[in-house]
C-alpha positions as CSV (number, residue, x, y, z in Angstrom):
1,M,-38.3,12.5,-39.5
2,F,-37.5,14.7,-36.5
3,I,-34.0,16.4,-35.8
4,P,-33.8,17.7,-32.3
5,Y,-30.2,19.0,-32.6
6,D,-28.2,20.6,-35.2
7,K,-24.6,19.7,-36.0
8,N,-22.2,20.8,-33.3
9,V,-24.9,22.6,-31.2
10,H,-25.9,19.9,-29.0
11,T,-27.0,21.3,-25.5
12,F,-27.8,19.5,-22.3
13,D,-31.3,20.1,-21.1
14,K,-32.1,18.3,-17.8
15,K,-35.9,17.9,-18.9
16,H,-34.5,15.2,-21.6
17,F,-32.8,13.3,-18.7
18,P,-35.1,12.2,-16.1
19,S,-32.8,9.7,-14.4
20,L,-30.4,12.4,-13.7
21,A,-32.6,14.3,-11.5
22,F,-31.6,14.7,-7.8
23,D,-33.5,13.2,-5.0
24,D,-33.6,14.2,-1.2
25,M,-33.5,10.5,-0.4
26,M,-30.3,9.8,-2.4
27,Q,-27.2,8.5,-0.7
28,E,-23.9,10.5,-1.3
29,D,-22.5,7.9,-3.8
30,E,-25.8,8.1,-6.0
31,V,-25.5,11.9,-6.0
32,Q,-21.9,11.6,-7.1
33,N,-22.8,9.2,-9.8
34,I,-25.3,11.5,-11.3
35,I,-22.9,14.2,-11.3
36,N,-20.2,12.2,-13.0
37,M,-22.9,11.1,-15.8
38,K,-23.9,14.7,-16.4
39,R,-20.3,15.5,-17.0
40,A,-19.9,12.6,-19.4
41,V,-23.0,13.3,-21.3
42,K,-22.0,17.2,-21.6
43,Y,-18.6,16.0,-22.7
44,A,-20.1,13.8,-25.4
45,M,-22.4,16.5,-26.6
46,K,-19.4,18.8,-27.0
47,K,-17.4,16.2,-29.0
48,H,-20.2,14.5,-31.0
49,P,-20.0,16.1,-34.6
50,Y,-23.0,14.3,-36.0
51,K,-26.8,15.0,-36.0
52,V,-29.0,13.0,-33.8
53,Y,-32.3,11.7,-35.4
54,C,-35.5,10.4,-34.0
55,T,-38.3,8.6,-35.9
56,E,-41.3,6.9,-34.5
57,K,-40.2,3.5,-36.1
58,S,-36.5,3.5,-35.4
59,G,-36.3,5.5,-32.1
60,W,-33.2,7.7,-31.5
61,F,-30.1,7.2,-33.6
62,T,-26.8,8.6,-34.8
63,T,-23.5,7.6,-36.2
64,V,-19.9,7.7,-34.7
65,D,-16.5,7.3,-36.4
66,D,-15.3,3.6,-36.1
67,P,-12.4,2.7,-38.3
68,T,-13.3,-1.1,-37.7
69,H,-16.4,-0.7,-39.8
70,P,-16.0,-0.9,-43.8
71,D,-17.3,2.6,-44.2
72,G,-15.5,4.0,-41.2
73,K,-18.7,4.8,-39.3
74,K,-21.1,2.8,-36.8
75,K,-24.8,3.6,-36.0
76,I,-25.7,3.7,-32.5
77,R,-29.7,3.4,-31.9
78,K,-31.6,3.5,-28.7
79,S,-35.2,3.7,-27.5
80,S,-34.9,7.1,-25.9
81,E,-33.0,10.3,-26.2
82,E,-31.5,9.8,-22.7
83,K,-30.4,6.3,-23.5
84,L,-28.7,7.3,-26.7
85,W,-26.7,10.0,-24.9
86,F,-25.7,7.6,-22.2
87,A,-24.4,5.2,-24.9
88,L,-22.5,8.2,-26.6
89,A,-21.0,9.2,-23.3
90,D,-19.8,5.6,-22.8
91,W,-18.4,5.5,-26.4
92,Y,-16.3,8.7,-26.1
93,E,-15.1,7.7,-22.7
94,K,-13.8,4.5,-24.3
95,E,-12.4,6.3,-27.3
96,D,-10.5,8.6,-25.0
97,T,-9.0,5.7,-23.1
98,K,-7.7,4.2,-26.1
99,N,-5.2,7.1,-26.5
100,I,-4.5,7.5,-22.8
101,T,-0.8,7.8,-21.8
102,L,0.9,6.4,-18.8
103,E,1.4,10.0,-17.6
104,E,-2.4,10.6,-17.8
105,F,-3.3,7.3,-16.3
106,Y,-0.8,7.3,-13.3
107,P,-3.1,9.6,-11.3
108,K,-6.2,7.6,-11.9
109,W,-4.4,4.5,-10.8
110,L,-3.0,6.3,-7.6
111,N,-6.5,7.4,-6.7
112,H,-7.7,3.8,-7.1
113,K,-4.8,2.6,-4.8
114,R,-5.1,5.5,-2.2
115,P,-7.9,4.1,0.0
116,T,-6.0,0.7,0.4
117,V,-2.6,1.9,1.7
118,V,-1.2,4.2,4.4
119,E,-0.2,7.9,3.4
120,K,3.4,7.0,3.9
121,T,3.2,4.5,1.1
122,I,1.5,7.0,-1.2
123,K,4.3,9.6,-0.6
124,R,6.9,6.9,-1.4
125,I,5.2,6.2,-4.6
126,E,5.0,9.9,-5.4
127,A,8.7,10.1,-4.8
128,E,9.6,7.2,-7.1
129,W,7.2,8.6,-9.9
130,K,9.2,11.7,-9.7
131,S,12.6,10.1,-9.5
132,Y,12.2,7.4,-12.1
133,Y,9.3,8.4,-14.6
134,L,9.5,12.2,-14.7
135,I,13.0,12.1,-16.2
136,E,14.3,12.3,-19.7
137,T,14.9,8.6,-19.9
138,S,11.2,7.8,-19.2
139,Q,9.6,10.6,-21.3
140,K,8.8,8.4,-24.3
141,L,7.4,5.7,-22.0
142,I,5.0,8.0,-20.2
143,T,3.8,10.0,-23.2
144,T,3.1,6.8,-25.4
145,P,-0.5,5.7,-25.5
146,I,-0.7,2.6,-23.2
147,P,-2.1,0.3,-25.9
148,S,0.9,1.2,-28.1
149,L,3.4,0.2,-25.5
150,T,5.0,-2.8,-26.8
151,S,7.2,-5.5,-25.0
152,S,10.4,-4.3,-26.9
153,M,9.7,-0.7,-25.9
154,L,9.2,-1.5,-22.3
155,R,12.4,-3.8,-22.3
156,E,14.4,-1.0,-24.0
157,W,13.3,1.6,-21.4
158,A,13.7,-0.6,-18.4
159,E,17.3,-1.5,-19.2
160,S,18.2,2.1,-20.0
161,L,16.6,3.3,-16.6
162,M,18.5,0.6,-14.7
163,A,21.8,1.6,-16.4
164,K,21.1,5.2,-15.5
165,V,20.1,4.3,-11.8
166,K,23.2,2.0,-11.4
167,G,25.5,4.6,-12.8
168,K,24.0,7.4,-10.4
169,D,24.2,5.1,-7.3
170,K,27.5,3.4,-8.4
171,T,26.2,0.1,-7.3
172,F,24.1,-2.7,-8.4
173,I,20.2,-2.6,-8.0
174,D,19.1,-5.1,-5.3
175,N,15.7,-7.1,-5.6
176,K,13.8,-4.6,-3.4
177,K,15.0,-1.5,-5.3
178,F,14.1,-3.2,-8.6
179,S,10.6,-3.9,-7.3
180,R,10.1,-0.3,-6.2
181,I,11.4,1.1,-9.4
182,F,9.1,-0.9,-11.6
183,Q,6.1,-1.0,-9.3
184,I,4.4,1.8,-10.9
185,V,4.5,0.6,-14.5
186,D,3.6,-2.9,-13.4
187,N,0.6,-1.9,-11.2
188,C,-0.6,0.8,-13.7
189,L,-0.6,-1.8,-16.7
190,E,-2.3,-4.3,-14.4
191,Y,-5.0,-1.8,-13.6
192,A,-5.3,-0.8,-17.2
193,A,-6.0,-4.5,-18.0
194,D,-8.7,-5.0,-15.5
195,E,-11.9,-6.1,-17.0
196,D,-13.7,-2.9,-15.8
197,I,-11.0,-0.6,-17.4
198,A,-10.1,-2.7,-20.3
199,I,-7.6,-0.3,-21.9
200,I,-5.3,-3.2,-22.8
201,S,-6.3,-7.0,-22.6
202,E,-3.1,-8.1,-20.8
203,N,-0.4,-6.6,-18.6
204,P,2.8,-7.2,-20.6
205,W,5.2,-6.2,-17.8
206,P,5.6,-9.6,-16.0
207,K,6.9,-11.2,-19.2
208,V,9.2,-8.2,-20.0
209,S,10.7,-8.3,-16.5
210,K,11.8,-11.9,-16.8
211,K,13.7,-11.1,-20.1
212,L,15.6,-8.0,-18.7
213,R,19.4,-8.3,-18.6
214,K,20.5,-9.4,-15.3
215,E,23.8,-7.7,-15.1
216,F,22.2,-4.6,-13.4
217,V,20.5,-6.6,-10.6
218,R,22.1,-8.4,-7.8
219,S,20.6,-9.9,-4.7
220,K,21.8,-8.4,-1.3
221,G,22.4,-12.0,-0.1
222,T,21.2,-13.4,3.2
223,P,21.3,-10.8,6.0
224,L,23.4,-11.6,8.9
225,D,21.6,-13.0,11.8
226,K,23.1,-10.6,14.3
227,E,21.8,-7.7,12.2
228,Q,18.2,-9.0,12.3
229,V,17.5,-10.1,15.9
230,F,18.4,-9.6,19.5
231,T,20.1,-12.5,21.5
232,D,18.6,-13.6,24.9
233,S,21.1,-11.7,26.6
234,E,20.4,-8.6,24.8
235,R,16.7,-9.0,25.5
236,L,17.3,-9.0,29.2
237,Q,19.6,-6.1,28.8
238,L,16.9,-4.1,27.0
239,R,14.3,-4.8,29.6
240,Q,16.6,-3.9,32.5
241,M,17.7,-0.7,30.9
242,I,14.0,0.3,30.1
243,Y,12.8,-0.2,33.6
244,E,15.8,1.5,35.0
245,D,15.2,4.7,32.8
246,L,11.7,4.8,34.0
247,E,12.7,5.0,37.5
248,K,15.7,7.4,36.8
249,Y,13.6,9.7,34.6
250,P,10.1,9.7,36.1
251,N,9.3,13.0,34.4
252,C,10.0,11.7,30.8
253,A,6.6,11.9,29.0
254,S,7.4,9.1,26.5
255,S,6.4,5.4,27.0
256,A,8.6,4.3,24.1
257,G,10.6,2.0,26.3
258,L,7.3,0.2,27.3
259,Q,6.3,0.0,23.6
260,I,9.6,-1.7,22.8
261,L,9.0,-4.2,25.4
262,L,5.4,-5.0,24.2
263,M,6.7,-5.4,20.6
264,L,9.3,-7.8,21.9
265,E,6.7,-9.9,23.7
266,T,3.9,-9.7,21.0
267,G,5.7,-9.4,17.6
268,L,3.5,-6.4,16.7
269,R,4.5,-4.2,13.8
270,I,5.3,-0.5,14.9
271,G,2.2,0.7,13.1
272,E,-0.1,-1.8,14.8
273,C,1.4,-0.9,18.1
274,C,0.8,2.8,17.6
275,G,-2.8,2.1,16.7
276,L,-3.6,0.1,19.7
277,K,-6.6,1.2,22.0
278,W,-7.5,0.0,25.5
279,S,-10.7,-1.4,24.0
280,D,-8.9,-3.8,21.9
281,I,-8.1,-5.8,24.9
282,K,-10.6,-8.4,26.2
283,D,-10.0,-11.5,28.5
284,N,-6.3,-11.2,28.1
285,W,-6.4,-11.3,24.3
286,I,-5.7,-8.3,22.0
287,S,-7.3,-7.6,18.7
288,I,-5.1,-6.1,15.9
289,E,-7.5,-4.3,13.6
290,R,-6.0,-1.1,12.6
291,Q,-2.6,0.7,12.0
292,A,-1.2,4.2,12.6
293,D,1.6,6.5,11.7
294,N,2.4,10.1,12.2
295,N,-0.1,11.0,9.4
296,G,-3.2,9.3,10.9
297,V,-5.0,6.1,11.9
298,Y,-6.1,3.6,9.3
299,E,-9.1,1.3,10.1
300,W,-7.4,-1.6,8.2
301,T,-4.3,-3.9,8.7
302,K,-1.3,-4.3,6.3
303,T,-3.0,-7.5,4.9
304,N,-6.4,-9.4,5.5
305,S,-4.3,-11.9,7.5
306,S,-2.9,-9.1,9.6
307,R,-6.3,-8.6,11.2
308,R,-6.1,-11.1,14.1
309,E,-6.3,-11.8,17.9
310,I,-3.4,-12.8,19.9
311,P,-3.1,-14.0,23.4
312,L,-1.2,-11.7,26.0
313,T,1.5,-13.6,28.0
314,K,2.0,-12.9,31.7
315,E,4.9,-10.6,30.7
316,A,2.8,-8.8,28.2
317,Q,0.0,-8.3,30.7
318,N,2.6,-6.9,33.2
319,I,3.9,-4.4,30.5
320,L,0.3,-3.2,29.8
321,Q,-0.1,-2.6,33.5
322,N,2.9,-0.6,33.7
323,V,1.8,1.5,30.6
324,R,-1.6,2.1,32.6
325,A,0.3,3.2,35.7
326,F,2.6,5.4,33.3
327,N,-0.5,7.0,31.6
328,Q,-2.0,7.8,35.1
329,Q,1.3,9.4,36.3
330,H,1.4,11.8,33.3
331,N,-2.5,12.4,33.1
332,Y,-3.0,10.8,29.8
333,T,-6.6,10.1,29.4
334,A,-7.0,9.4,25.6
335,E,-8.3,5.9,24.2
336,W,-4.9,4.9,22.9
337,I,-2.6,2.5,24.8
338,F,0.6,4.5,24.0
339,Q,-0.1,8.2,24.5
340,S,1.5,11.6,24.3
341,T,0.5,15.3,24.5
342,N,1.0,16.0,20.8
343,K,-2.3,17.0,19.4
344,N,-1.0,16.6,15.8
345,Y,-1.0,12.8,16.5
346,E,-4.4,12.8,18.3
347,N,-2.4,12.3,21.6
348,R,-0.9,9.1,20.2
349,L,2.7,8.3,20.8
350,G,4.8,9.3,17.7
351,Y,5.5,6.6,15.1
352,N,9.4,7.3,15.5
353,A,9.5,7.2,19.2
354,A,10.3,3.7,19.6
355,D,12.8,3.8,16.9
356,H,14.8,6.7,18.5
357,K,14.6,5.0,21.9
358,L,15.8,1.7,20.5
359,R,18.7,3.3,18.8
360,K,20.0,4.8,22.0
361,L,19.6,1.5,24.0
362,C,21.5,-0.4,21.0
363,K,24.4,2.2,21.5
364,R,24.4,1.8,25.3
365,M,24.6,-2.0,24.8
366,G,27.3,-1.7,22.3
367,T,25.3,-3.8,19.7
368,I,24.4,-3.3,16.1
369,I,21.7,-0.6,15.8
370,K,18.4,-2.2,14.9
371,S,15.0,-0.8,14.0
372,P,11.7,-1.8,15.8
373,H,11.0,-4.2,13.1
374,K,13.8,-6.4,14.4
375,L,11.9,-6.7,17.7
376,R,9.1,-8.4,15.7
377,K,11.7,-10.7,13.9
378,T,13.3,-11.5,17.4
379,C,9.8,-12.4,18.8
380,L,8.9,-14.7,16.0
381,S,12.3,-16.4,15.9
382,V,12.0,-17.1,19.7
383,L,8.5,-18.6,19.0
384,L,9.9,-20.8,16.1
385,D,12.6,-22.0,18.2
386,S,10.2,-23.3,20.9
387,P,9.3,-27.0,20.7
388,N,5.9,-26.1,22.4
389,V,4.8,-23.8,19.5
390,N,4.1,-25.2,16.0
391,N,4.7,-23.1,12.8
392,R,1.1,-22.7,12.0
393,M,0.5,-21.0,15.4
394,V,3.4,-18.6,14.8
395,Q,2.1,-17.8,11.3
396,R,-1.3,-16.8,12.8
397,F,0.4,-15.0,15.6
398,A,2.5,-13.0,13.1
399,G,-0.5,-12.3,10.7
400,H,1.0,-13.8,7.7
401,S,-1.1,-15.5,5.1
402,D,1.6,-18.0,4.3
403,I,4.1,-19.9,6.6
404,S,6.8,-19.6,3.9
405,T,6.8,-15.7,4.8
406,T,7.3,-16.5,8.4
407,L,10.0,-19.0,7.9
408,R,12.0,-17.1,5.3
409,Y,11.8,-13.5,6.5
410,Y,11.4,-13.8,10.3
411,Y,13.5,-16.9,11.5
412,F,16.9,-16.2,12.4
413,D,19.6,-17.6,14.8
414,R,19.6,-15.7,18.0
415,S,22.7,-17.3,19.6
416,S,25.8,-15.5,20.4
417,R,29.1,-16.0,18.4
418,E,30.4,-18.1,21.4
419,E,27.3,-20.1,21.5
420,Q,27.5,-20.9,17.8
421,A,31.0,-21.9,18.1
422,K,30.3,-24.2,21.0
423,A,27.4,-25.8,19.2
424,L,29.4,-26.5,16.2
425,E,32.2,-27.9,18.3
426,T,29.7,-30.4,20.0
427,A,28.0,-31.3,16.7
428,L,31.2,-32.1,14.8
429,R,33.1,-34.0,17.7
430,L,33.9,-37.5,16.9
């Protein structure tokens, strides 16, 4: 019998781990995998309290603590020393995850989520973690091992947190805020239940959320149409004022007004508009394949359905011609359609420029202040009103995966109060 290691003095020797040798031909991810495995093996060696044995007949073997076995121990046997330590590294990693808390797991989940969302979303999540989870009400929740979180514990915590938030804000929690408060616990538990993570077998939150007392949550109700879209007369006013401003202030370095007009004509999201390049236009169609904000450009869209091509109307083509002329006038030569001199934004027009411009225009018109997203809602409502455009076409134009999203959140009455009164009068007349 050969005993290569004594108890508690296991040491890493790279000669015993041929598959962890580096190669000049390796890709970056392969190198990182080797580094991670070395760390895992060294951690297992540090933690493993038992001797490792080797015999010609039985190969390499040792024991680990396992309360599920009658004698409290489990034997691990492999054909090589390397394979045995890989198995031990996997064992101790899984043992550690059994006691991982939400506080410890949250950074892992956030790193998993980070590549798929814009930085603004990450910052919002971090703010919500600080506001709702790093407080006294949530300490028991985030310091309890995830497998030990029961439905009753989750429900008690959630209702206590809602009561605290409602009391602080002195108002009811609407559905959107409810979703944001509990997004972290829901997403973390869902990730913990992933078959590749397997800390828990199932995410308990969906069932818990359905049983919460409803006295804290109330819907905001249906938004008023006049708060969501511009009327036809307001659209005309916007166009007139923007072109008047371009003539009146020729030295103004911002093309935010033209960006507003393009969003009205194409229904683009503000982030999609900020990420547009001239190379995205071909044969009077424009490809939407990225988004941008003040933190950078992201080579993905909000959803898979958001990656799309849409035709440019004559008016959209005219707007883009005016943008080209504007860029030439101000010596803008970058690849972006909407540009600036701000090097921090890679010479892109700032994400908030259209918002600031639109607020000023709304004040001048004497109408309700609306955000750039209301330009998108206006465009889609106009298309849905048209008898020549079917709903499926509008859905694709909007970049939605489901027509119900388009109809539920983007279809509003654009008529004025006078027009609504006249229509009702006509409809009800005997």
